[in-house]
PAMARVO-85261 format. One line per field, with one value per residue (C-alpha): x, y, z; residue in one letter. Coordinates in steps of 0.02 Angstrom, whole numbers, plus 50000, padded with zeros to 5 digits. Example, Ala and Ser with C-alpha at 12.3 -4.5 7.8 and 13.67 -1.06 7.14 Angstrom:
2
x	(50615,50684)
y	(49775,49947)
z	(50390,50357)
residu	(A,S)
***
This chain:
344
x	(50000,50066,50052,50145,50051,49918,49877,49897,49855,49965,49919,50082,50079,50257,50311,50429,50300,50198,50357,50424,50252,50260,50440,50399,50249,50349,50485,50350,50305,50147,50100,50109,50026,50066,49918,49935,49771,49738,49634,49558,49675,49627,49654,49786,49864,50034,50021,50150,50038,50128,50296,50220,50156,50329,50405,50277,50317,50503,50469,50366,50504,50636,50532,50483,50296,50150,50097,49921,49834,49662,49568,49471,49448,49258,49255,49388,49302,49132,49183,49328,49337,49150,49133,49277,49210,49031,49089,49190,49041,48939,49069,49134,49311,49319,49458,49484,49609,49479,49357,49496,49527,49341,49292,49451,49585,49465,49319,49359,49528,49458,49319,49444,49558,49413,49369,49549,49530,49651,49653,49708,49740,49886,49934,50078,49978,50058,49920,49885,49745,49723,49573,49472,49512,49602,49745,49865,50034,50178,50262,50161,50228,50171,50014,49880,49734,49650,49625,49551,49400,49274,49327,49204,49225,49231,49378,49467,49448,49549,49677,49860,49968,50147,50218,50109,50242,50383,50451,50479,50668,50656,50553,50687,50822,50720,50701,50891,50907,50784,50876,50713,50731,50630,50720,50769,50601,50525,50353,50206,50129,49981,49800,49780,49818,49851,50038,50109,49944,49897,49718,49742,49797,49660,49525,49593,49585,49404,49330,49445,49486,49346,49401,49287,49278,49365,49293,49359,49255,49167,49103,49220,49286,49476,49535,49504,49538,49548,49392,49301,49288,49478,49504,49469,49432,49593,49698,49824,49777,49854,49741,49755,49736,49742,49850,49996,49944,49950,49766,49671,49502,49375,49213,49163,49007,49027,48865,48915,49099,49147,49273,49286,49465,49557,49737,49736,49663,49621,49528,49359,49315,49218,49051,49044,48968,49035,48901,48946,48862,48895,48969,49056,49090,49233,49207,49046,49050,49015,48882,48954,49135,49275,49356,49495,49457,49557,49478,49625,49775,49910,49791,49773,49696,49535,49450,49261,49106,48982,48803,48675,48617,48799,48761,48885,49043,49050,49227,49276,49347,49315,49417,49530,49498,49356,49325,49297,49132,49167,49326,49332,49315,49401,49372,49491,49483,49664,49761,49606,49512,49327,49265,49218,49109,49108,49098,48941)
y	(50000,50172,50280,50432,50588,50492,50554,50417,50436,50318,50268,50305,50215,50255,50077,50010,49928,50086,50189,50075,50078,50268,50263,50136,50236,50398,50307,50250,50432,50447,50607,50532,50606,50527,50515,50465,50392,50435,50305,50295,50260,50193,50323,50277,50137,50149,50187,50235,50335,50502,50421,50330,50496,50573,50425,50446,50632,50593,50471,50602,50730,50607,50571,50752,50716,50810,50746,50748,50679,50601,50591,50427,50406,50403,50268,50168,50177,50131,50006,49918,49945,49941,49790,49699,49726,49679,49517,49467,49505,49385,49249,49261,49287,49438,49489,49677,49693,49639,49771,49899,49870,49877,50027,50132,50096,50052,50148,50318,50331,50284,50413,50545,50509,50521,50690,50744,50693,50546,50422,50280,50235,50125,50028,49917,49755,49599,49562,49594,49678,49639,49700,49729,49554,49520,49394,49321,49404,49307,49293,49151,49190,49372,49358,49471,49440,49349,49518,49602,49493,49616,49777,49861,49818,50002,50029,49874,49939,50096,50008,49979,49852,49878,49753,49610,49549,49562,49458,49542,49534,49626,49762,49783,49797,49927,50027,50033,50080,50223,50276,50283,50348,50203,50066,49974,49993,49830,49773,49811,49659,49739,49775,49880,50061,50019,49993,49880,49860,49675,49612,49524,49683,49785,49661,49653,49842,49844,49690,49656,49481,49369,49198,49056,48867,48767,48597,48453,48384,48261,48407,48380,48538,48534,48710,48896,49028,49219,49261,49180,49345,49354,49192,49121,48950,48854,48964,48883,48937,48939,48865,48882,48731,48612,48467,48517,48557,48602,48652,48725,48812,48712,48792,48947,49006,49192,49210,49078,49131,48949,48869,48692,48640,48496,48438,48452,48575,48426,48322,48400,48396,48539,48526,48458,48622,48796,48930,49107,49276,49451,49377,49492,49431,49510,49387,49294,49113,48978,48851,48686,48736,48668,48808,48828,48907,48973,48994,49085,49186,49065,48923,48766,48775,48675,48611,48616,48694,48830,48781,48829,48980,49030,49031,48893,48805,48616,48548,48400,48313,48334,48468,48414,48564,48670,48836,48999,49087,49266,49227,49241,49106,49168,49082,49065,49008,48965,49123,49233,49283,49281,49340,49269,49284,49277,49103,49061)
z	(50000,49951,50107,50040,50092,50188,50363,50492,50677,50778,50954,51045,51213,51263,51225,51094,50981,50949,50931,50793,50713,50699,50635,50498,50439,50432,50335,50214,50179,50282,50375,50549,50704,50873,50992,51174,51237,51418,51506,51680,51824,51996,52132,52259,52156,52069,51884,51754,51637,51663,51627,51477,51409,51429,51337,51197,51185,51173,51031,50938,50962,50899,50743,50716,50713,50795,50965,51036,51191,51184,51349,51337,51525,51515,51380,51472,51642,51571,51437,51523,51711,51749,51633,51718,51894,51846,51765,51918,52030,51923,51944,51767,51702,51586,51467,51489,51346,51219,51280,51287,51102,51059,51165,51169,51038,50898,50971,51048,50960,50789,50807,50863,50715,50594,50670,50636,50451,50467,50324,50439,50619,50671,50827,50879,50876,50803,50680,50496,50402,50218,50120,50277,50342,50506,50498,50624,50645,50570,50740,50817,50990,50981,50872,50950,50832,50978,51064,50910,50869,50945,50858,50738,50555,50506,50624,50558,50380,50422,50534,50496,50588,50526,50651,50590,50470,50598,50740,50908,50894,50727,50812,50944,50810,50717,50878,50885,50701,50721,50880,50976,51154,51227,51129,51289,51378,51439,51382,51496,51582,51671,51623,51466,51515,51698,51681,51817,51911,51904,51892,52060,52149,52067,52120,52298,52307,52244,52327,52474,52533,52597,52661,52607,52591,52455,52406,52303,52160,52276,52381,52529,52612,52601,52646,52632,52499,52509,52406,52261,52167,52157,52062,51889,51815,51779,51894,52010,52186,52359,52492,52680,52795,52647,52591,52478,52300,52164,52167,52019,52017,51916,51976,52073,52163,52187,52284,52412,52406,52373,52256,52189,52157,52077,52072,51884,51759,51648,51778,51740,51556,51480,51392,51214,51152,51192,51198,51146,51166,51099,50940,50817,50640,50543,50401,50362,50426,50296,50350,50412,50382,50491,50588,50715,50884,51031,51203,51282,51221,51164,51204,51098,50925,50929,50771,50760,50683,50724,50760,50627,50728,50769,50955,50997,50940,50929,50951,50844,50999,51186,51274,51415,51528,51596,51508,51600,51570,51516,51420,51230,51100,50942,50775,50628,50448,50422,50466,50451,50609,50563,50733,50900,51054,51244,51318,51418)
residu	(M,D,L,R,G,K,K,V,S,V,G,L,S,G,G,V,D,S,A,V,T,A,A,L,L,K,E,A,G,A,R,V,V,G,V,F,I,K,G,W,Y,P,P,G,M,P,C,T,W,S,Q,D,R,R,D,A,M,R,V,A,A,R,L,G,I,P,F,Q,T,L,D,A,S,I,E,Y,K,R,G,V,I,D,Y,L,L,D,E,Y,R,R,G,R,T,P,N,P,D,I,M,C,N,R,E,V,K,F,G,A,F,A,R,Y,A,Q,G,Q,D,A,D,F,I,A,T,G,H,Y,A,R,Q,E,G,G,Q,L,L,R,G,V,D,E,G,K,D,Q,S,Y,F,L,W,A,I,P,Q,E,A,L,A,M,A,L,F,P,L,G,T,L,H,K,D,E,T,R,R,L,A,Q,R,F,A,L,P,N,A,Q,K,K,D,S,Q,G,I,C,F,L,G,Q,V,S,V,E,D,F,L,K,E,K,F,G,E,A,P,G,A,A,F,D,E,E,G,K,E,I,G,T,H,N,G,A,L,L,H,T,I,G,E,R,I,H,L,E,N,A,L,P,G,P,W,Y,V,V,R,K,D,A,E,A,N,A,L,T,V,S,R,S,R,A,E,R,R,S,E,A,T,I,G,I,R,Q,A,N,W,L,S,E,P,I,P,D,E,M,L,S,A,Q,Y,R,Y,H,G,P,K,V,A,G,K,L,S,A,D,R,S,S,F,I,P,A,A,P,L,A,E,A,L,A,S,G,Q,S,L,V,L,Y,R,G,E,R,C,I,G,G,G,I,I,V)
***
C-alpha cells in the first residue's frame, strides 16, 4: 500500500511497539501524528501513565511528528473497568484487553482520528489487516489477533498494523536503528492502560479479601481461599489449611463465596458444546465449515464447527479442561480471524 502523503494517527503508548510503528509509517512517507490515549487510572494505586506519556512525547520529538493527547477516560472507565468489575461480581472471568481494544483503541481513538481527518489509524499490535480482513501476525509467539475479534468492522477497515509481518526481535532491532529513546524499555505486563497494576491487585483493592471454603470435586471441604471473586477458572491457587497442592480452580460460586478445586486442570472435562454471546463477525461464517478456535490467548487450537444459529461452537473432539465463562472464543479460517464471542 502506498502511504505517501496519507495522514495516519498512531496510538503512541510510550512503548517500543507503537514507537516502531510510527517510525515505519513515517519512513513509508505517511504524515504521521502521534496520539497518546489517556485512560482511567485507579486512585491511590501505582500507575506509570505520566511516565508513559513522557516517553511517547520523546518518541514524537525524535521522529519530528506532531503529538496529541486524547482523553478517553470516560470510555475506558465505562467500557473496560466497569465491565471487568461487573463480570467478576457475576462469577465470570472477563478479558479487559479485548474490551479495551473495542471501546478505546478502535472505538474512541478511531472516532477521534476520523474527526481529525486521518486516512488511517495505526497501533503496535502483532496482527495483519488485508482488504478489511484480520489475519494472524507472522510471529506466532506474539500474534495478537485473539485480542482484536470484537473491534468494529469500520475501524478494522481503516487500521494499519505495521508490526504484523515482523518478529519481536526485529522490532527491537528497528528501535535501535531508528535511535528511539525508549528502545530498551521493557514490555508492559499489566492490564491495558494500567501499567504495572495487576488484575489480582486491582481486584483486591476493589473487593477486598473474603476467606471462604474450598471443596474438592466430591464436595468435601479441604481448605480455605481468600475470596472467590479474586480467582478464575483454571487458575492455580494457594489454599490455607489444605494438603499440599498444586490446586486449580474448576468451579466457582461467587454468591456463596465457594470454590471447587482439583489437582489438575484437565481432571474435569468441559462441555461438548461451547456457547457464545455478543458475537462479532469480521468475516461471514460459511455454513458447516470446519474452523479453528482458541479459548485463551496462546491456548490450543481446537478444530470444530459453528452451530447453525451461530450461538455455539462444537469441538471435533472433547476438550481436556474446563473453560471459563466470560473469556473469549476466537474463530479462525486458516490464518484469518473471522470473529468470536464471549463464552457462556
